[in-house]
C-alpha positions as CSV (number, residue, x, y, z in Angstrom):
1,X,83.8,85.6,158.3
2,X,81.7,86.2,161.5
3,X,84.9,87.9,163.1
4,X,84.9,91.7,163.0
5,X,87.8,93.8,164.0
6,X,88.2,97.2,165.7
7,X,90.8,99.9,164.8
8,X,94.3,98.8,166.0
9,X,97.3,100.8,167.4
10,X,99.4,100.7,164.3
11,X,103.2,100.2,163.9
12,X,103.3,103.1,161.6
13,X,100.2,105.4,161.1
14,X,98.8,106.6,158.0
15,X,98.6,110.1,156.5
16,X,100.2,112.9,158.5
17,X,100.4,110.5,161.5
18,X,103.1,108.6,159.6
19,X,105.7,111.3,160.5
20,X,104.4,111.8,164.1
21,X,106.6,109.0,165.6
22,X,106.9,111.0,169.0
23,X,110.1,109.3,169.6
24,X,108.3,106.2,170.4
25,X,109.8,103.7,167.7
26,X,111.7,101.8,170.2
27,X,108.5,101.2,172.4
28,X,106.4,100.5,169.5
29,X,108.8,97.9,168.3
30,X,109.2,96.3,171.7
31,X,105.4,96.0,172.2
32,X,104.7,94.6,168.7
33,X,107.5,92.1,169.2
34,X,106.1,90.8,172.5
35,X,102.7,90.4,170.9
36,X,103.9,88.5,167.8
37,X,107.5,87.8,167.6
38,X,109.5,87.9,164.5
39,X,106.8,88.8,161.8
40,X,107.4,92.4,161.2
41,X,104.9,94.0,158.7
42,X,104.0,90.6,156.8
43,X,100.2,90.1,156.5
44,X,99.9,87.9,153.3
45,X,102.2,85.3,152.0
46,X,102.9,86.9,148.5
47,X,105.0,89.6,150.4
48,X,107.5,86.8,151.4
49,X,107.6,85.4,147.9
50,X,108.3,88.7,146.0
51,X,111.1,89.5,148.6
52,X,112.6,86.1,148.2
53,X,112.4,86.1,144.4
54,X,114.2,89.4,144.5
55,X,117.0,88.2,146.7
56,X,117.5,84.9,144.7
57,X,117.6,86.9,141.5
58,X,119.9,89.4,142.8
59,X,122.3,86.4,144.0
60,X,122.1,84.9,140.4
61,X,122.8,88.3,138.7
62,X,125.9,89.1,140.8
63,X,127.2,85.4,140.0
64,X,127.1,86.6,136.4
65,X,129.0,89.9,137.3
66,X,126.0,92.1,137.3
67,X,126.4,94.7,140.1
68,X,123.0,94.9,141.7
69,X,121.7,95.0,145.4
70,X,119.1,92.8,147.1
71,X,117.1,95.9,147.8
72,X,117.0,97.2,144.2
73,X,116.2,93.9,142.7
74,X,113.4,93.0,145.3
75,X,111.8,96.5,144.8
76,X,111.9,95.7,141.1
77,X,110.3,92.3,141.5
78,X,107.7,93.7,143.8
79,X,107.0,96.5,141.3
80,X,106.6,94.0,138.5
81,X,104.2,91.9,140.4
82,X,102.1,95.1,141.4
83,X,102.0,96.1,137.7
84,X,100.7,92.7,136.7
85,X,98.0,92.8,139.5
86,X,97.0,96.3,138.4
87,X,96.9,95.3,134.8
88,X,94.7,92.3,135.3
89,X,92.4,94.4,137.7
90,X,92.3,97.2,135.1
91,X,93.8,99.7,137.5
92,X,91.6,99.0,140.5
93,X,93.1,99.2,143.8
94,X,93.7,96.4,146.3
95,X,95.1,96.6,149.8
96,X,97.7,94.0,148.7
97,X,98.9,96.1,145.8
98,X,101.0,99.2,145.9
99,X,102.0,101.8,143.3
100,X,98.7,102.4,141.5
101,X,99.7,105.9,140.8
102,X,103.4,105.3,140.1
103,X,102.8,102.5,137.7
104,X,99.7,104.1,136.0
105,X,100.5,104.4,132.2
106,X,103.8,102.4,132.4
107,X,104.1,99.9,129.6
108,X,106.8,98.3,127.5
109,X,109.5,98.8,130.2
110,X,112.4,96.4,131.0
111,X,114.3,95.4,133.9
112,X,116.6,98.3,133.9
113,X,113.7,100.6,134.0
114,X,112.3,98.8,137.0
115,X,115.4,99.2,139.0
116,X,115.6,103.1,138.4
117,X,115.0,105.2,141.6
118,X,111.4,106.7,141.4
119,X,109.9,104.0,139.1
120,X,108.1,102.5,142.1
121,X,106.9,103.6,145.6
122,X,109.3,104.8,148.3
123,X,108.1,102.4,150.8
124,X,107.7,99.1,149.2
125,X,106.2,96.1,151.1
126,X,109.7,94.6,151.0
127,X,110.6,97.0,153.9
128,X,108.4,95.1,156.3
129,X,109.5,91.5,155.4
130,X,113.1,91.4,156.7
131,X,112.5,90.3,160.0
132,X,110.1,87.5,159.0
133,X,112.5,86.3,156.4
134,X,115.0,85.7,159.0
135,X,112.7,84.3,161.6
136,X,111.2,81.7,159.2
137,X,114.6,80.6,158.1
138,X,114.1,81.7,154.4
139,X,117.3,83.7,154.3
140,X,120.6,83.9,156.4
141,X,122.8,86.9,157.2
142,X,125.2,88.5,159.5
143,X,123.0,90.9,161.1
144,X,119.6,92.2,159.7
145,X,120.5,94.2,156.6
146,X,118.4,93.1,153.7
147,X,121.3,93.4,151.2
148,X,123.2,90.9,153.3
149,X,120.5,88.4,153.0
150,X,121.2,85.1,151.2
151,X,118.7,82.3,150.4
152,X,118.7,79.2,152.4
153,X,118.0,75.8,151.3
154,X,114.4,76.3,152.7
155,X,114.2,79.5,151.1
156,X,114.8,77.9,147.6
157,X,112.3,75.1,148.5
158,X,109.8,77.8,149.2
159,X,110.4,79.6,146.1
160,X,110.2,76.4,144.0
161,X,106.9,75.3,145.9
162,X,105.5,78.7,144.9
163,X,106.6,78.6,141.3
164,X,105.6,74.8,140.8
165,X,109.0,74.1,139.5
166,X,112.8,73.4,140.3
167,X,114.0,76.8,139.5
168,X,112.6,77.3,136.0
169,X,110.7,80.4,136.8
170,X,113.7,82.0,138.5
171,X,115.8,81.1,135.5
172,X,113.3,82.7,133.1
173,X,113.5,86.0,135.1
174,X,117.1,85.8,135.1
175,X,117.3,85.6,131.3
176,X,114.4,88.3,130.9
177,X,116.6,90.6,133.2
178,X,119.9,90.0,131.5
179,X,118.7,90.3,128.0
180,X,116.9,93.6,128.7
181,X,113.6,92.3,127.1
182,X,110.3,94.1,127.4
183,X,107.8,93.3,130.1
184,X,105.4,92.2,127.4
185,X,107.6,89.1,126.8
186,X,106.8,87.8,130.2
187,X,103.7,85.6,129.9
188,X,100.6,84.6,131.9
189,X,102.3,82.0,134.1
190,X,104.9,84.4,135.3
191,X,102.3,87.2,135.8
192,X,100.4,84.8,138.0
193,X,103.4,83.8,140.1
194,X,104.2,87.5,140.9
195,X,100.9,89.0,141.1
196,X,99.9,89.8,144.8
197,X,96.4,88.9,143.9
198,X,97.1,85.3,143.0
199,X,96.9,82.6,145.9
200,X,100.1,80.7,146.4
201,X,99.8,77.0,145.7
202,X,98.7,74.7,148.5
203,X,102.1,73.1,148.8
204,X,103.8,76.5,149.4
205,X,101.1,77.6,151.9
206,X,101.5,74.4,153.9
207,X,105.3,74.9,154.0
208,X,104.8,78.3,155.4
209,X,102.2,77.4,157.9
210,X,104.3,74.7,159.4
211,X,107.4,77.1,159.6
212,X,105.2,79.8,161.4
213,X,104.9,77.6,164.4
214,X,108.6,77.2,164.8
215,X,111.5,79.6,165.3
216,X,115.1,79.0,164.5
217,X,116.3,81.4,166.9
218,X,113.8,81.0,169.7
219,X,111.4,78.2,170.5
220,X,109.2,80.4,172.4
221,X,108.7,82.8,169.5
222,X,107.2,79.9,167.6
223,X,105.0,78.8,170.4
224,X,103.7,82.3,170.9
225,X,102.8,82.6,167.2
226,X,101.1,79.3,167.3
227,X,99.1,80.4,170.4
228,X,97.9,83.6,168.8
229,X,96.9,81.7,165.6
230,X,94.6,79.2,167.7
231,X,93.2,82.0,169.9
232,X,92.1,84.2,167.0
233,X,90.8,81.2,165.0
234,X,88.8,80.2,168.0
235,X,87.4,83.7,168.5
236,X,86.6,83.7,164.8
237,X,84.6,80.4,165.0
238,X,83.0,81.3,168.4
239,X,82.6,85.1,168.8
240,X,82.4,86.3,172.4
241,X,82.5,89.7,174.2
242,X,86.2,90.4,174.8
243,X,87.6,90.5,178.4
244,X,91.3,91.0,179.5
245,X,90.4,89.2,182.7
246,X,89.5,86.0,180.8
247,X,92.9,84.6,179.5
248,X,92.5,81.9,177.0
249,X,94.3,78.7,177.8
250,X,96.2,78.8,174.6
251,X,98.2,81.9,175.8
252,X,100.5,81.8,178.9
253,X,100.4,84.4,181.7
254,X,103.4,86.3,180.6
255,X,102.4,86.5,176.9
256,X,98.8,87.7,177.9
257,X,100.2,90.3,180.1
258,X,102.4,91.5,177.4
259,X,99.5,91.8,175.0
260,X,97.4,93.7,177.6
261,X,100.2,96.0,178.6
262,X,101.0,96.8,175.0
263,X,97.4,97.6,174.5
264,X,97.4,100.0,177.3
265,X,100.6,101.8,175.8
266,X,98.9,102.0,172.4
267,X,95.9,103.5,173.9
268,X,98.0,106.3,175.5
269,X,99.7,106.9,172.2
270,X,96.5,107.3,170.4
271,X,95.2,109.6,173.1
272,X,98.3,111.8,172.6
273,X,97.6,112.0,168.8
274,X,94.1,113.1,169.6
275,X,95.5,115.9,171.7
276,X,97.9,117.1,169.0
277,X,95.1,116.7,166.4
278,X,92.8,118.9,168.4
279,X,95.5,121.5,168.8
280,X,96.3,121.4,165.1
281,X,92.6,121.9,164.2
282,X,92.3,124.8,166.6
283,X,95.2,126.6,165.1
284,X,94.1,125.8,161.6
285,X,90.7,127.6,162.5
286,X,92.4,130.6,163.8
287,X,93.2,133.8,161.9
288,X,97.0,133.3,163.0
289,X,97.8,129.6,163.1
290,X,99.8,129.6,166.3
291,X,99.2,129.1,170.0
292,X,101.2,130.4,172.9
293,X,101.6,128.0,176.0
294,X,100.3,129.6,179.0
295,X,97.1,130.9,177.2
296,X,93.8,129.5,178.1
297,X,93.4,126.0,176.6
298,X,90.2,125.5,174.6
299,X,87.8,123.1,176.5
300,X,87.9,120.2,173.9
301,X,91.8,120.1,174.1
302,X,91.8,120.4,177.9
303,X,89.3,117.5,178.1
304,X,91.5,115.4,175.8
305,X,94.6,116.2,177.9
306,X,92.8,115.2,181.0
307,X,91.7,111.9,179.5
308,X,95.4,111.4,178.3
309,X,96.6,111.9,182.0
310,X,94.3,109.3,183.2
311,X,95.4,106.8,180.7
312,X,99.1,107.5,181.2
313,X,98.6,107.0,185.0
314,X,96.8,103.7,184.2
315,X,99.6,102.5,182.3
316,X,102.3,103.6,184.9
317,X,100.2,102.2,187.9
318,X,99.2,98.9,186.3
319,X,100.5,95.9,188.2
320,X,101.8,94.6,184.9
321,X,104.4,97.3,184.9
322,X,107.1,95.0,186.1
323,X,107.9,94.6,182.2
324,X,107.6,98.3,181.4
325,X,109.6,99.7,178.5
326,X,111.8,102.6,179.5
327,X,110.8,104.6,176.4
328,X,107.2,104.0,177.0
329,X,107.4,104.8,180.7
330,X,109.2,108.2,180.1
331,X,106.5,109.1,177.5
332,X,103.7,108.3,180.0
333,X,105.3,110.4,182.7
334,X,105.4,113.3,180.3
335,X,101.7,112.7,179.6
336,X,100.8,112.7,183.2
337,X,102.3,115.9,184.1
338,X,100.0,118.0,186.4
339,X,100.2,121.2,184.3
340,X,98.4,121.0,180.9
341,X,100.8,123.3,179.3
342,X,103.7,121.0,180.3
343,X,101.9,118.1,178.6
344,X,101.3,120.1,175.3
345,X,104.9,121.4,175.4
346,X,106.2,117.7,175.8
347,X,103.9,116.5,172.9
348,X,104.7,119.1,170.5
349,X,108.4,118.8,171.2
350,X,108.2,115.1,170.4
351,X,106.1,115.9,167.2
352,X,108.2,118.5,165.5
353,X,106.7,117.8,162.0
354,X,103.0,118.7,162.2
355,X,103.4,121.1,165.1
356,X,106.7,122.5,166.3
357,X,107.7,124.5,169.4
358,X,109.7,127.8,169.4
359,X,110.2,129.0,172.9
360,X,106.5,129.0,174.2
361,X,105.0,129.4,170.8
362,X,103.4,126.4,169.1
363,X,103.7,126.9,165.4
364,X,102.8,125.0,162.1
365,X,105.2,122.3,161.0
366,X,106.1,121.1,157.6
367,X,103.2,118.5,157.6
368,X,100.7,121.0,159.2
369,X,97.2,120.6,157.8
370,X,95.8,124.1,157.1
371,X,92.4,122.8,156.1
372,X,89.9,123.0,158.9
373,X,88.5,119.5,159.4
374,X,85.7,118.6,161.7
375,X,86.6,118.3,165.3
376,X,84.2,116.1,167.3
377,X,84.0,116.2,171.0
378,X,84.5,112.4,171.2
379,X,86.5,111.5,174.2
380,X,90.2,111.0,173.7
381,X,91.2,107.5,173.7
382,X,88.3,106.1,172.2
383,X,88.5,104.2,168.9
384,X,86.9,106.0,165.9
385,X,83.9,104.2,164.5
386,X,81.8,101.2,165.8
387,X,83.6,98.2,167.3
388,X,81.7,95.0,167.4
389,X,81.1,93.3,170.8
390,X,83.2,90.4,169.9
391,X,86.1,92.5,168.3
392,X,89.5,92.4,169.7
393,X,90.4,95.3,171.9
394,X,90.8,98.4,169.8
395,X,94.7,99.0,170.9
396,X,96.1,95.5,170.8
397,X,99.2,95.2,168.6
398,X,98.5,95.4,164.8
399,X,100.6,92.3,164.4
400,X,97.8,90.2,166.0
401,X,95.4,91.3,163.1
402,X,98.3,90.8,160.6
403,X,98.8,87.3,161.7
404,X,95.1,86.6,161.4
405,X,95.2,87.8,157.9
406,X,98.3,85.7,157.0
407,X,96.5,82.7,158.6
408,X,93.5,83.4,156.3
409,X,95.7,83.7,153.2
410,X,97.3,80.3,154.1
411,X,93.9,78.8,154.3
412,X,92.9,80.3,150.9
413,X,90.4,82.6,152.6
414,X,92.0,86.1,152.4
415,X,90.0,87.0,149.4
416,X,86.8,86.4,151.1
417,X,87.8,88.3,154.2
418,X,88.9,91.3,152.0
419,X,85.6,91.3,150.2
420,X,83.7,91.4,153.3
421,X,85.9,94.0,154.9
422,X,86.3,96.6,152.4
423,X,87.6,99.1,154.7
424,X,90.4,96.9,156.2
425,X,93.5,99.0,156.8
426,X,96.9,97.6,156.9
427,X,99.7,99.4,158.3
428,X,102.2,99.9,155.5
429,X,105.6,99.7,157.2
430,X,106.5,97.8,160.2
431,X,108.7,99.3,163.0
């Protein structure tokens, strides 16, 4: 692939930033939804199949008076798929597979063991699939609770296309689960169906690809996803320097403005993280890990606050602001306060986990990193690492890249892209 990607403003950040929501969850969801409606955290097709098999199997077990929930069974099926992938890969990691540590050393277990709390990861891929399952018409439900999902006719059609049968694989899993058999009794065809590393059959990929461009709840949502797919495919085929002023014909003005304005918001969010990171590292390097508001602010942190203010004002003063999210606007107002100490106080109050505010004292929180890491004087708000000239903007919604990756998977090309992009990062859980 000729396309290269910059770092994206993620829906949920990795490492310590995973707990630094800064009370921005509603705004993050809003701008991600405006960018690529209805897809949540899905970035490759097998995520949808594993969730669907879990829901379908849970339904069949309940029909036989076995008291199980969709969540429990879907987590178990996902864990089983990742187990098969890790076993085939001799334990080597892959961005499509979770639980390498949790599943290490596991053997000869049964369905009951899979369903026990703690057997698998606490944040399974299933958590990012719910919105897409509903959007694509694979399930129906009153509300959006995963445990309330029921397979639709199209959902069963998708499962059968993935398994290459008319329900035989699902029945095999049902018998295996009911009879308490060892995982060793499941054969290679089942492992291939479940493994996240195995490509879906062409028929299943074609079904999903067509459905991506439609939306049962909103015709506009399907059109917007189709437009993003065409735009990114075109950029991949014909790389060009990115320019927000050059709107592609495939994307309408309102959608393009939403993409742009969302990127401005994620840029402010990232700059705020850099201010907090700088303060955390300053405190970690001090003999006493604390900082009193009103003290002289170190030059590096002051510079980052200044840049944060500029980005916040750019967001607030932008002519696209007619569709401003109220949560994002309040955050940017706080970040553009004239007093540096007020900006710091606001950010630390929003953090509360890595850094916490007690009166005028900034103190370590539960996720504070006491190890002193390198703190560069890189300007706040600039992406880490190199970004190719033809890359998408560094702060565009991560759902754009996820849709690109899903599109590659549906074309049977995701393995090639992953091999050429070994450092590709995928946000783990969608907001």
